[in-house]
N, C-alpha and C positions, 0 to 999 in steps of 0.2 A: 504494500500500500504506500509506504514512504517513498519507494523508488518511483512508483507511478506518479505521485504528487510532484516529486522533484523533476521528473521528466516533463510533465505537463507545464510546470513553472518555467523550465528551461525553454520549452517550445514557445511559450507565450512571450518570454523575453526576446527570443530570436525573432519572432514575428513582429514585435514592436520595433525592434532594431531595423528589420527589413523595411517596414513602413516609413520609419524616420529617414533612413538613407535614401529611399525612393523619393520621398518628398524633397529632400535636399538636392538630389540629382535633377529632379524636375525643375526646381527653382533655378538651379545653375544653368540648365539648358534654356529655360525661359528668358533669363537675363541675357544670355548670349545671343538669342534670336532677336531680342528687343533692340539691341545695338544697331544692326543693319536696318531694321524697320524705322527707327528714329533717324538714322543717317540719311535714308532715302528721302525723308520729308524735310530735313533741316539743311542738307548740304547740296551744293551744286555737283554735277556729275564728276568733275575732276577731283574735288575733295573727297567725294564718296568713294571713288575708285582707289584713291590713295589710302583712305582709312581701311577699306576692305582688304587691300593688299597687306597692310601692316598687321591686321588681325589674323590673316592667314599665316603670315610669317610667325606671329606670336604663338599660334597653335602648334607649329612645327617646333619652335624653340622651347615650348613647354614640355616636350617629350622627356627630357632628363628629369623633370619634376615628377612625372608619373613613374619613371624608372626608379628614382630615389625612394618614392613612397613604397613601391613593391618590395624593393630590396630591404628597406628598414622594417617593413611589416613581417616579411619572411624571417629575417634574422632575429627579430624581437620575439616572434612567436616560438621560435626554436630554442633560443638561448636566454631569453629574458632581457632586461635592460642592459644595454651596452652603449659605449660612447658613440654618438652620431653627429655631434655638433661640428667637429672639424671637417668631416667628410661632406656634410651637407653644405657648409660654406664653400668648400673646394668645388663641389659640383655646380653650385649656383654661380660662383665667381668665374669658373672656366666657361660656362655657357654664356654668361653676360659678356665675357671678354671676347669670345668668338663673334658674338653679335656686333660688338663695337668694331672689331677688326674687319668685319664684312660690311660695315656701314657705307664706306665709300663705293664699294662695288654695287651694293643694293641701291644706293642713291642714283647711280648712273644707269644701271640696267632696268630698274623698275620705275625710274623717274619719280623718286620720292624725295621730299624735303629732308635735309640732313637731320633736322630736329626730330623728325618722326623716328628715324632709325636709331638715334641715340636714346630717345625715350623708350623705344622698344627694348633696348638692352636693360634699362632700369626695371621695367615691368617684368621682364624675363627673370631677372635676379630674384625678385620678390616671389614670383610664382613657383620657381624651382625650389627655392629655400623652404617654402611652405610644405613641400612634399615630405620633409623630415617629420614634422609634427603629425601630419595626417597618417604617415606610416607607423608612427609610435602608437597612435590611437587604434589603428587597424590591427596591428600586431598584438596589442593587449586585449583585443575584442571589446573595446569600449565603444560600441557602435553608436550609442546615443550621442556621446560626445563627438564621435567622428562625423555624424550628420550635422551637428552644430558647427564643427570646423569646416566642413564642406560649404555650408551656407555662408559662413564668415568669409571664406576665401572667394566665393562667387561675388559677394558684395564688394570685396576689395578689387577684384579683377575688372568688374563691369560697372560698379557703382559710379565711379568718377566719370566714365564715358557717358553713361546715361544722363547724369546730371549736366555734364557739359553740353551734350547735344540738345537736351531739353531747354537749356538756357540760350541756345543759338550760337554757341562758340564754334570755332573752327576745329579741325581734327587735331592740330598741335596742342591747343589748350585743353581739349577733351582728354587727350592721351596724357598730358601733364597731370590733370586731376586724377586720373585712374592710377598713375604712378604713385601719387601721394597716398591714395586710399589703399593701394596694394601694399605699400610699406607700413602703413599704420595698423593694418590688421595682423601683422606678424606677431607683435606682443600678445595679442588676444589668442592666437593659435598656440603660442608657447604656454600660456596660462591654462588653456583647455587641456593640453597634453601633460601638464604637471601631474606627477603621481606621488603617492605616499609610499610606494614600494621602495625597498632599499636600493641604493645605487649599485652600479656594476662592480663586481669583485675583480680581483687581479686576474683570476682564471678567465672570467668573461671577457676582460679587456684583451687578453692574449688571443682569444678567438673572435676578435671584434670584426665589425663590418669593414670590408676592404673595397677599394675602388673597382676591383674586378667584379664584385657582386653587383654594384650599381651599373657598370657597363653592360653586364649580361642582361639585367632587367631593362635597361634603356634600349638595347638592341632588340629584345623581344617586343617591347612596346612599339618601337618604330616599325618593326616588321608587321605587327598587327594593323597599324594604321595604314601602312603602304598597301597591303593586300586588300584591305577593305575599300580603299579608294582607287585602286588600279583600274577597275572597269570603267569608272566615271571619267578618269583621265584618258583612257583609250577611246572612249566614245567621243570625247571632245576632239581628239586628234584625228580619228578615222571617219567619223560621220559628218554629214552636213550640219549646218547650224540648227535646222529644224530637228534633225535626228538626235543631235547631242542634247538639245533642250528637252526632247521627249524622254531620252534616257535619264536625264537629271531628275525629271518628275518621278519616273519609276524608281530611281535610286532612293527616293524618300521612303518608300516601303521597305527597301533593303535595310536602310539605316534604322528604321523603326524596329524591325525584327531583330536586328543585331544588338541594339542598345537596350531594348526593353528588359531583357533578363540579366543585365550586367550586375545588378545588385546581388545576384546569387553568387557570382564569382568573387565579388568584393567581400561578402560575408564568409565565404568558404576558404579564402586564401590562408588565414592563420591555421585552420585545421589541416589544410593541405601541407603546410610547412611542417606540421607535426606527424605527417605520415598517416593521416586518418583517411583510409580508403572508403569508409562508409560516407564521409562527408563528400568525397568526390563522386561516389555513385549517386547520392541523393541530389547533389548539385546538378549533375548531368541529367538526371531524371526530370528535375524541375525545368531546366532549360529546354529539353526536348519537348516536354509537355507544352511549355509556353510557345515554342516554335510551331508545334502542330496546330495549336489554337489560332495563331496568327496567320498561318498558311491557309487554314480552313476558312478563316474570316475573309482573307483576300480572294479566295476562290468564289465564295458566296457573294461578296460585295465588291467585286473588282471595279465596277463602274463608280460606285460611291467613293472608293478609295482614291481613284484617279481624279474624280471631281473635286475632292477635298484637297488633294495634293497639288493639282495644277489647273483645274478648271475643265470646262466642257470640251476644249480643243484637244484633249488627250484621251478621250473616252475610247478611241480606236485601239488603245493598248490595254483595255480592261482584261482581255484574255491572258495577258502576260503577268497580271498582278500576283498570282500565286508563285510564279517563278522568281520574281523579284523578292518576295517575302521568304521563299525557301532559301535563296542565296544568303540573305541576312541571318536566317535561323541557323544555317550550317556554320556560318562564321562565328555565331555566338558559341556554338559547341567548340570550335577551334580555339577561341579566346580562352575558354575555360580550361582546355587541355594544355594550352601554352602556359598559362599561369601555374598549372599543376607541375609542368616540367621545370619552370623556374623555381617553384617552391621545393621541389625534390632535389635541387642542386644539379640538374643536367648541365653539361658543359656548354652545349650549343643548342639551346631550346628552340631558336627561331629558324634554323636551317630549312626545315620543310616549308616554311612560309615563304622564304626567299626563292626557293626552287619553284614553288607553285606560282609565285608572282611572275617569274621569268617565263614559265610555261604558259601562263595566261596571256602574257604579252605576245609571245611567239605565235600562239594559236590565233589570237585576234588579228595580228598583222599578216600572217602568212596563209591561214587556212579559212577562217570564218568569213562569211559574206559581210559586206560593209552595211549592215542593217542593225537596228535595235535588237532584233531577235538573235542575230549572229553574235554580237558582243555579249548579250545576256546568257546565251548558251555556254559560251566560254567561261563566263564568270561562275555560273552554276556548277559546271564541271570541275573547275578549279576548287571551288568551295567543298564539293563532295569528296574529291580525291584527298584534299588536305585534311578534312575531318577524319577520313578513313585511316590515313597514315598516322595522324596524331593519336587516334584511338588505339591503333596497334602498338604504338610506342608506350602509351599509358598502361596497356594491359599486359605488356611483357613482364616476365618475372624479373625482379631487380633486387638489389641489396636493400634489406628492410631498414637499414640505418642511413638516412639521407646525408648527402655530402654537405659539409658546412659551406 
């Protein structure tokens, strides 16, 4: 009876944590979408293009922050509290330094004001450094605080931009405001991550987090983003303007099916780091069930989905809606399994994704017809093959003690 009550209480806490993290993720995505909506109404086309380009560069530059978060969460779940401050500063500093070094080139190639590229470096520093505290909260499975931290970070990343654009300022002033808000929220994140647990011991420090751990997690994060956007980039390159636009509308369904169950991966990561196979099986089951529901909904309501995503001009693609959704659902499985590989200490967890990306590009360029259906078929095939390979790697017998 006691075990049943304890199990029910644990499930209730995990459910509440899942809801909180989902709300925080939804809020973060909503603020991110609000920025271009406000920009389209407040800026002229030239300034809007410059701001959109800087935001895209910022998303790429933020990858080390996600990698840092994953590496810290995995290491903390496995070993407990260990020193992370110096490595976090190093990761944020190197990322910002690379952005500064690339500023002249970005200014010339992308026709951006120098001030925007330099402010990008400052915002990147804050975003990457925040990954340290989010990783500590995730690794300790303090998910309610993690959801609060995600909300605080989202307000810091986008709050200044939204206020600046709402007040009618230009992109430079708006990005300056968001740089300030991004730096101001860092002490709040540090306070959220503060713990009463004892500090790291000498033994823990000897097995502390190393740059190679962060680089491995960053490489996996970059590979996941690359393969999930590769078909959209190929469509832009290979199809006509109308065709690439139609594919972009369909890709909304892909991204929805991909990101909808990501809260499961976030909650499962600490357990995966501890070698909990039951958590992996349960997480995969939830992700597969979510994918099946979304694919079924796309099959039944394809016209409604395309009407909401792009309008009546794209209803001729309604029959492809379940294929777009299935691609995203398969990539959600892939993301879960890649995180499992990172958590288990695999040396090169992202290699299958890079191979699949190359295969997708080769098939789309050399074999597939230059149509929406042709690119989509290649993307779906790459997602299915990658999921199969990652599942095989996950189910292979391996050393029960994960590598540090």
